[in-house]
C-alpha distance (Angstrom), angle and dihedral (degrees) to the residues before:
residue distance angle dihedral
M1 . . .
A2 3.79 . .
T3 3.80 118.9 .
K4 3.80 111.6 -101.1
K5 3.79 115.3 -116.7
I6 3.80 122.3 -139.9
L7 3.81 126.0 -165.3
V8 3.82 112.6 -144.8
I9 3.82 112.2 -159.4
D10 3.81 118.1 -172.2
D11 3.80 134.1 127.6
E12 3.82 90.9 -140.8
A13 3.81 110.8 85.8
D14 3.81 93.0 -155.4
V15 3.82 91.3 55.6
R16 3.82 91.2 49.0
T17 3.82 89.6 49.1
F18 3.81 93.2 48.3
L19 3.82 95.5 47.5
T20 3.81 92.1 43.9
A21 3.82 90.7 51.7
V22 3.82 92.3 49.5
L23 3.81 91.8 47.9
K24 3.82 95.1 45.7
R25 3.81 90.5 48.3
N26 3.81 86.2 57.2
G27 3.81 93.5 50.5
Y28 3.81 102.1 -98.3
E29 3.78 128.7 133.8
T30 3.81 113.9 -129.4
V31 3.78 139.0 -158.5
T32 3.80 122.6 -175.5
A33 3.78 142.1 -153.0
A34 3.80 130.5 -171.5
N35 3.83 98.0 -152.3
G36 3.78 142.2 15.4
L37 3.80 95.3 -98.0
E38 3.79 93.6 53.0
A39 3.82 89.8 41.9
L40 3.80 93.5 59.6
E41 3.81 91.0 53.5
V42 3.82 91.7 47.2
A43 3.83 92.0 46.9
R44 3.81 92.0 51.1
E45 3.81 92.1 47.1
H46 3.82 99.1 43.7
K47 3.85 104.0 27.7
P48 3.84 94.7 -146.2
D49 3.80 122.5 -150.2
L50 3.82 91.6 -135.9
I51 3.81 137.5 9.3
T52 3.82 130.7 -147.5
L53 3.79 108.8 -156.1
D54 3.79 134.1 -163.7
L55 3.82 110.9 -158.4
M56 3.82 102.7 -153.6
M57 3.81 109.8 62.6
P58 3.81 137.5 132.7
N59 3.83 120.7 -109.4
K60 3.80 97.7 34.6
S61 3.77 119.4 -7.9
G62 3.77 124.9 -117.3
T63 3.80 89.2 -104.9
D64 3.83 90.8 54.5
F65 3.81 89.7 46.9
Y66 3.81 90.4 51.8
R67 3.83 92.5 50.3
N68 3.81 89.3 54.2
L69 3.81 91.5 44.5
A70 3.82 91.3 52.2
K71 3.83 90.9 53.4
D72 3.82 93.3 52.7
E73 3.82 110.6 88.5
E74 3.81 93.4 -152.8
L75 3.81 94.2 49.4
A76 3.81 105.8 30.5
K77 3.82 95.7 91.8
I78 3.83 96.1 53.2
P79 3.83 109.3 118.8
V80 3.82 115.1 -118.9
I81 3.82 130.7 -151.3
V82 3.81 112.6 -161.7
I83 3.81 116.9 -142.4
S84 3.78 110.3 -176.9
G85 3.77 144.5 118.5
T86 3.81 91.1 -142.0
P87 3.82 115.4 128.2
G88 3.81 111.5 -115.1
R89 3.81 89.9 20.9
H90 3.82 91.3 142.3
L91 3.83 88.3 64.0
A92 3.82 96.6 50.6
I93 3.80 97.1 74.9
K94 3.78 126.0 44.0
E95 3.81 109.9 -120.0
P96 3.82 101.9 -15.7
V97 3.80 115.5 -166.4
A98 3.81 88.0 -127.4
V99 3.80 141.1 -20.5
F100 3.81 120.7 -135.7
D101 3.79 135.4 -173.4
K102 3.79 119.6 -142.4
P103 3.00 127.4 -76.1
I104 3.79 93.0 53.6
N105 3.79 124.7 -144.7
P106 3.85 103.4 -131.7
I107 3.82 94.1 -147.8
D108 3.82 93.8 52.5
F109 3.80 89.0 42.6
M110 3.81 93.0 54.3
D111 3.82 90.7 47.1
A112 3.82 87.7 56.7
V113 3.84 91.7 46.3
W114 3.81 91.5 52.2
R115 3.80 90.6 46.5
G116 3.81 91.2 48.8
L117 3.80 91.6 50.4
G118 3.81 93.0 43.4
E119 3.82 91.0 -115.8
E120 3.81 101.2 119.3
C-alpha cells in the first residue's frame, strides 16, 4: 500500500514543522505550503490524500484556497482538517473532517487524520 500524502498549509513555520513531525512519526509523507496561492500549486502537483488548512494567511486566505480547491474536479474530494483560531472557522469550509484551535493536541489531531483518511 502506498504511503498517504498530506498537504500541510500554514503561514507559521513552527506550526508546519510541528504538524509535519507528528505526521511523519505516524508514517505519512508530507508536503507543505505557506499560503493559499502556493498551496493550490502544491495540491495540483502532489494530489494529497488529505489537507490541513489554516484560514488566516497572506497571499490568498485558506477560505480562498478552499473555494478554488472545491472548483477543481481532481482536488474537490480531498478531505480537509481546519486548524485556525479564527472565529466562525467551522463555517468557512463545507464539511471539514475536524476543526482545531492552536495549539493542537497531537493525539486528537491524529484521530482526525485517521478519520479523514478512513483509517480509524
